[in-house]
C-alpha positions in Angstrom: -46.7 -7.5 79.5 -50.4 -8.1 80.3 -51.4 -6.1 77.3 -49.2 -8.3 75.1 -50.6 -11.5 76.5 -54.2 -10.1 76.1 -53.5 -9.1 72.5 -51.9 -12.5 71.8 -54.9 -14.4 73.3 -57.2 -12.2 71.3 -55.3 -12.9 68.1 -55.3 -16.7 68.8 -59.0 -16.6 69.6 -59.8 -14.6 66.5 -58.0 -17.2 64.4 -59.2 -20.3 66.2 -62.8 -19.4 66.8 -63.9 -19.6 63.1 -62.0 -22.9 62.7 -63.7 -24.4 65.9 -67.0 -23.0 64.8 -66.7 -24.7 61.4 -65.9 -28.1 63.1 -68.9 -27.7 65.4 -71.2 -26.8 62.6 -69.9 -29.8 60.6 -70.4 -32.1 63.5 -73.9 -30.8 64.1 -74.8 -31.3 60.5 -73.4 -34.8 60.4 -75.4 -35.6 63.6 -78.5 -34.3 62.0 -77.9 -36.3 58.8 -77.4 -39.5 60.8 -80.6 -38.8 62.8 -82.5 -38.2 59.6 -81.2 -41.5 58.1 -82.1 -43.4 61.3 -85.5 -41.8 61.2 -86.0 -42.8 57.6 -84.9 -46.4 58.3 -87.4 -46.6 61.1 -90.1 -45.2 58.9 -89.3 -47.7 56.1 -89.2 -50.6 58.6 -92.5 -49.4 60.0 -94.1 -49.3 56.6 -92.8 -52.8 55.7 -94.2 -54.2 59.0 -97.5 -52.5 58.4 -97.7 -53.8 54.8 -96.9 -57.4 56.0 -99.5 -57.3 58.7 -102.1 -55.8 56.4 -101.5 -58.6 53.8 -101.7 -61.3 56.5 -104.9 -59.9 57.9 -106.4 -59.5 54.4 -105.7 -63.1 53.4 -107.0 -64.4 56.7 -110.2 -62.3 56.5 -110.9 -63.3 52.9 -110.2 -66.9 53.7 -112.6 -66.8 56.6 -115.4 -64.8 55.0 -115.3 -66.0 51.4 -113.0 -68.9 50.6 -113.8 -71.4 53.4 -117.6 -71.5 52.6 -116.9 -72.0 48.8 -114.4 -74.8 49.5 -116.9 -76.6 51.8 -119.6 -76.4 49.1 -117.1 -77.4 46.4 -117.6 -74.2 44.4 -114.1 -72.7 44.7 -113.4 -72.4 41.0 -110.6 -70.5 39.2 -113.0 -67.5 38.9 -113.7 -67.7 42.6 -109.9 -67.7 43.2 -109.6 -64.5 41.2 -112.4 -62.9 43.2 -110.7 -63.9 46.4 -107.5 -62.3 45.3 -109.3 -59.1 44.4 -111.0 -59.1 47.8 -107.7 -59.6 49.5 -106.1 -56.7 47.5 -109.0 -54.4 48.4 -108.9 -55.4 52.1 -105.2 -54.9 52.3 -105.6 -51.5 50.7 -108.3 -50.5 53.1 -106.2 -51.6 56.1 -103.1 -49.7 55.1 -102.5 -46.1 56.2 -102.2 -43.4 53.5 -98.5 -43.0 54.3 -97.9 -46.7 53.7 -99.8 -46.6 50.4 -97.8 -43.5 49.3 -94.6 -45.4 50.3 -95.6 -48.3 48.1 -96.4 -46.0 45.2 -93.1 -44.1 45.5 -90.8 -47.1 46.1 -92.4 -50.0 44.3 -94.8 -48.4 41.8 -98.2 -49.9 41.3 -99.9 -51.1 44.5 -101.7 -54.1 42.9 -98.5 -55.4 41.2 -96.6 -55.1 44.5 -99.1 -56.8 46.8 -100.4 -59.5 44.4 -97.4 -61.8 44.7 -97.2 -61.1 48.4 -100.8 -62.1 48.9 -100.3 -65.3 46.9 -97.2 -66.1 49.0 -99.2 -65.5 52.2 -102.0 -67.7 51.0 -99.5 -70.5 50.4 -97.9 -69.9 53.8 -101.3 -70.1 55.5 -102.1 -73.3 53.6 -98.9 -74.9 54.8 -99.4 -73.7 58.4 -103.0 -75.0 58.5 -103.4 -78.3 60.4 -104.3 -81.3 58.3 -107.7 -82.7 59.1 -108.3 -86.4 58.6 -111.8 -87.7 58.3 -112.6 -91.2 59.5 -114.2 -93.2 56.8 -116.7 -95.8 57.8 -116.7 -97.4 54.4 -113.3 -99.1 54.5 -111.1 -99.0 57.6 -108.0 -100.0 55.6 -108.4 -96.9 53.4 -108.6 -94.7 56.6 -105.4 -96.3 57.9 -103.7 -95.8 54.5 -104.8 -92.2 54.3 -103.6 -91.6 57.9 -100.2 -93.1 57.1 -100.0 -91.1 53.9 -101.0 -87.9 55.6 -98.5 -88.3 58.4 -95.8 -89.2 56.0 -96.5 -86.1 53.9 -96.5 -83.9 57.0 -93.2 -85.4 58.2 -91.7 -85.0 54.7 -92.8 -81.4 54.6 -91.3 -80.7 58.0 -88.0 -82.3 57.0 -88.0 -80.4 53.8 -88.7 -77.1 55.6 -85.9 -77.8 58.1 -83.5 -78.7 55.3 -84.3 -75.5 53.4 -83.7 -73.4 56.5 -80.4 -75.2 57.1 -79.4 -74.6 53.5 -80.3 -70.9 53.7 -78.4 -70.6 56.9 -75.4 -72.3 55.3 -75.6 -70.0 52.3 -75.6 -67.0 54.6 -72.6 -68.3 56.5 -70.8 -68.9 53.2 -71.5 -65.4 52.0 -70.3 -64.0 55.3 -67.1 -66.1 55.1 -66.5 -64.9 51.6 -67.0 -61.3 52.8 -64.5 -61.8 55.6 -61.9 -63.3 53.1 -62.4 -60.2 50.8 -61.7 -57.9 53.7 -58.5 -59.7 54.5 
């Protein structure tokens, strides 16, 4: 009887072991694939963060070392703007790691074509974030008051516009989510 049970267990183990092994191997492979995908997502996220920071630093540096002095002297011409853009591109490229540069080349193609609009957008963002300085004119106090009112009105309008745009974007995102939920139903 014991021999029969032993042989039966051996036969069951012989049949089940390859099946169980196949499931275990498949589970390990799936776990490895998921880990690789997560790692790749983290790498991509890291590259995008690095690129964003490099562009921000490049624009700030170029503005501080090149643009500000030209603006003060009134010599910030179209040609100077092109030079400033080129300086920002070179600075961003110098800041980025070789892996991030390779990522841009592999995913987006040409580095200059990729960062140029991003640099221009960062310049605009920094312009909008910069505080407005009002100078007090001794020539005509009513002009100073008018300029102050105009500047504060412009700043308030810009703030209201930005808030409205954020609300519109949030509403659009909610509408898209609602549409997605309706489709799932």
